[in-house]
C-alpha positions in Angstrom: -7.6 1.9 0.1 -4.9 0.3 2.2 -1.6 2.1 1.4 2.0 1.0 1.6 2.3 1.1 5.4 -0.9 -1.0 5.8 0.3 -3.5 3.2 3.8 -3.7 4.8 2.0 -4.2 8.2 0.0 -7.0 6.7 3.2 -8.5 5.2 5.0 -8.5 8.5 1.9 -9.7 10.3 1.3 -12.8 8.2 4.9 -13.8 7.5 5.7 -15.6 10.8 2.5 -17.7 10.5 2.9 -19.0 6.9 6.7 -18.9 6.1 8.0 -22.4 5.7 4.5 -23.9 6.0 3.1 -26.4 3.5 -0.1 -25.4 1.7 -2.5 -28.3 1.7 -5.5 -26.6 0.0 -6.4 -23.4 -1.8 -10.2 -22.8 -1.3 -11.6 -20.3 -3.7 -15.2 -19.5 -3.0 -15.5 -16.6 -5.4 -12.9 -16.2 -8.2 -14.4 -13.0 -9.5 -12.3 -10.3 -8.0 -10.9 -7.3 -9.9 -9.5 -9.9 -12.3 -10.5 -13.6 -12.2 -8.3 -15.8 -10.1 -6.4 -18.1 -12.5 -7.9 -21.6 -12.8 -4.5 -23.2 -12.6 -3.5 -21.5 -9.3 -4.5 -24.3 -6.9 -2.7 -26.9 -8.9 0.5 -24.7 -9.0 0.8 -24.3 -5.2 -1.0 -27.0 -3.3 1.4 -29.4 -1.6 4.2 -26.7 -1.8 5.7 -24.7 1.0 5.9 -21.0 1.3 9.4 -19.8 0.8 9.0 -16.1 1.3 6.5 -13.3 2.1 7.5 -10.0 0.6 6.0 -6.8 -0.8 6.3 -4.8 -4.0 4.5 -1.6 -4.0 1.0 -2.5 -2.7 1.3 -6.1 -3.8 2.0 -8.9 -1.4 4.1 -11.6 -2.9 3.7 -15.1 -1.4 6.7 -17.0 -2.8 6.6 -20.7 -3.7 9.2 -22.8 -5.5 7.6 -22.2 -8.9 6.6 -18.5 -8.5 4.7 -16.0 -6.5 1.1 -15.5 -5.6 0.4 -11.8 -6.0 -2.3 -10.4 -3.6 -3.6 -6.9 -3.9 -6.1 -5.8 -1.2 -7.9 -3.3 -3.5 -10.3 -0.9 -1.8 -11.5 -2.9 1.1 -9.5 -6.1 1.3 -7.7 -7.6 4.3 -5.8 -10.8 5.0 -6.2 -12.5 8.4 -4.6 -15.6 9.8 -7.4 -17.6 11.4 -7.8 -21.1 12.8 -9.1 -23.8 10.4 -12.2 -24.2 12.6 -13.3 -20.5 12.0 -16.2 -20.6 9.5 -16.0 -18.3 6.5 -18.3 -15.4 6.2 -20.1 -13.8 3.2 -17.1 -11.8 2.0 -14.4 -14.3 2.7 -13.5 -15.3 -0.8 -10.2 -17.2 -0.6 -8.6 -19.4 2.0 -4.9 -20.6 1.9 -5.0 -23.6 4.2 -1.8 -24.8 5.8 -0.6 -28.1 7.3 -0.2 -26.5 10.7 -4.0 -25.8 10.9 -3.8 -22.1 10.2 -5.7 -20.4 7.4 -4.7 -17.2 5.5 -8.1 -15.7 4.7 -8.7 -13.0 2.1 -11.8 -10.9 2.9 -12.9 -8.3 0.3 -16.4 -6.9 0.5 -16.1 -4.8 -2.6 -14.0 -7.4 -4.6 -11.6 -4.8 -6.0 -8.6 -6.8 -4.8 -6.8 -9.5 -6.8 -5.1 -12.9 -6.5 -2.7 -13.4 -9.5 0.3 -15.6 -10.4 3.8 -14.6 -11.3 5.9 -17.5 -12.6 9.5 -17.8 -11.2 12.0 -15.8 -13.2 9.3 -13.6 -14.7 8.0 -10.1 -13.8 4.2 -9.7 -14.0 3.1 -6.9 -16.2 1.5 -5.1 -13.2 4.9 -4.9 -11.5 7.1 -4.4 -14.6 6.6 -0.6 -14.8 6.6 0.2 -11.1 9.0 2.9 -9.9 11.4 2.5 -7.0 10.4 1.7 -3.5 10.2 5.0 -1.5 12.3 3.7 1.4 15.1 2.4 -1.0 18.2 4.5 -1.7 17.2 4.5 -5.4 14.5 7.0 -4.4 16.4 10.2 -3.7 16.3 13.9 -4.4 18.3 13.7 -7.7 16.0 11.0 -9.0 12.8 12.8 -8.1 14.0 16.2 -9.3 14.8 14.6 -12.6 11.3 13.1 -12.8 9.9 16.5 -12.1 11.8 18.5 -14.7 9.6 20.3 -17.2 6.4 19.0 -15.7 3.4 21.2 -15.2 1.6 18.5 -13.3 0.9 19.1 -9.6 3.6 17.7 -7.4 1.2 15.7 -5.4 0.1 13.8 -8.5 3.7 13.2 -9.5 4.6 11.6 -6.2 1.4 9.5 -6.3 2.3 8.1 -9.7 3.4 4.5 -9.2 5.7 4.8 -12.3 7.7 7.5 -10.4 7.6 5.9 -6.9 5.5 3.2 -5.6 3.2 3.3 -2.6 3.0 7.0 -1.8 -0.8 7.1 -1.7 -3.1 10.0 -0.8 -2.7 10.0 3.0 1.1 10.0 3.0 1.5 12.3 0.0 -0.7 14.8 1.8 1.2 14.5 5.1 4.7 14.7 3.5 3.8 17.8 1.5 2.4 19.4 4.6 5.5 18.6 6.7 7.9 20.1 4.1 5.6 23.2 3.4 5.0 22.5 -0.3 1.7 23.4 -1.8 0.3 20.2 -3.4 -0.9 22.1 -6.4 2.5 23.5 -7.3 3.8 22.5 -10.7 6.4 19.8 -10.1 8.9 21.4 -12.6 8.9 24.6 -10.5 10.2 23.1 -7.3 13.9 23.5 -6.5 16.3 20.6 -5.9 16.6 21.8 -2.2 12.8 21.6 -1.7 12.6 18.2 -3.5 15.3 17.0 -1.1 13.1 18.0 1.8 10.1 16.3 0.3 12.0 13.0 -0.2 13.1 13.2 3.5 9.6 13.7 4.7 8.1 11.0 2.4 10.6 8.5 3.8 10.0 9.7 7.4 6.2 9.6 7.3 6.1 6.2 5.7 8.7 4.8 8.2 6.8 6.1 11.2 3.5 4.8 9.8 5.0 1.3 9.3 6.4 1.3 12.8 3.0 2.3 14.2 1.2 -0.4 12.3 -0.4 1.6 9.4 -3.3 3.9 9.5 -6.6 2.7 10.9 -9.1 3.0 8.0 -12.7 1.8 8.0 -12.0 -1.3 5.9 -8.5 -2.1 6.9 -7.3 -4.5 9.6 -3.7 -5.8 9.8 -2.7 -9.4 9.2 -2.7 -10.0 12.9 -6.1 -8.5 13.4 -4.7 -5.4 15.1 -5.5 -1.9 13.6 -2.8 0.7 13.1 -2.5 3.9 15.0 -0.9 6.4 12.7 -4.2 8.1 12.1 -3.9 9.8 15.5 -0.9 11.8 14.2 -2.3 13.1 10.9 -1.6 16.8 10.4 -3.6 17.5 7.2 -5.3 14.4 5.7 -9.1 14.4 6.6 -8.9 17.6 8.5 -10.7 20.0 6.1 -11.7 23.2 8.0 -9.8 22.3 11.1 -7.0 24.6 12.4 -3.5 24.1 11.0 -1.3 22.7 13.7 1.3 25.4 12.9 -0.6 28.6 12.2 -4.2 27.8 13.3 -5.6 28.9 10.0 -8.4 26.6 8.7 -7.2 23.9 6.4 -8.4 24.0 2.8 -9.6 21.0 0.7 -9.3 20.8 -3.1 -9.5 18.0 -5.7 -6.4 16.9 -7.5 -6.6 14.0 -9.9 -10.0 13.2 -8.5 -8.5 12.8 -5.0 -9.3 14.9 -1.9 -6.3 17.1 -1.0 -6.1 19.0 2.3 -3.4 21.7 2.9 -2.7 25.0 4.6 -2.7 28.0 2.3 -0.4 29.9 4.7 2.2 27.3 5.5 2.4 25.5 2.2 3.9 27.4 -0.8 
């Protein structure tokens, strides 16, 4: 699944192409994504100009005068800016067609993504309960330590909970925990404020670096400009089961936490 850096990369990639542009047509070839695309969506935005392109968690928000189109890429989705002459393929489900001849095309082979509507002045129920953005000042050691108090839940599951903090998915949670030497299985309530502070620093650092480098190249993800990311070359733990730890050379261990693969070093992470 595209994670926060990949979604941010997409946001930055498509924004220069569609900001300020008038939408002349919304072509929906298949409305049956994770949730049906609202029937009224085309009438709400056709003939209107894009006022903003932002991100909240893993949702892209394409802002119009009357509200925001909320796009989630799901497990396999991508957004590309293509020319109007480029014919759609089998899994190209939605086209946002602009007056300048460019098309923002949603491709989603598995159809786990979504295209929804948030009226101006309202907060969609999918966004209402989201925690702070990990790169914002609101996400800090005191906040996370308070969220962890009394919890027997594994720390990795806590930082992957979008109600605690948004966008820290499996890859970046695994990497941040490795970098600060915390065992992902450790009960969140048993971690000191000092170590939580180190974890917050590494979460912010690993996400910032990933965004700068264009996100992680995954099988199904391509950035909004068609260019893949390069962060995968620098992964220390994720996807490296059985390979030597970059610090102590011991084989990395894989376990399942919350039905997600988790790789860590038994010697370096406590």
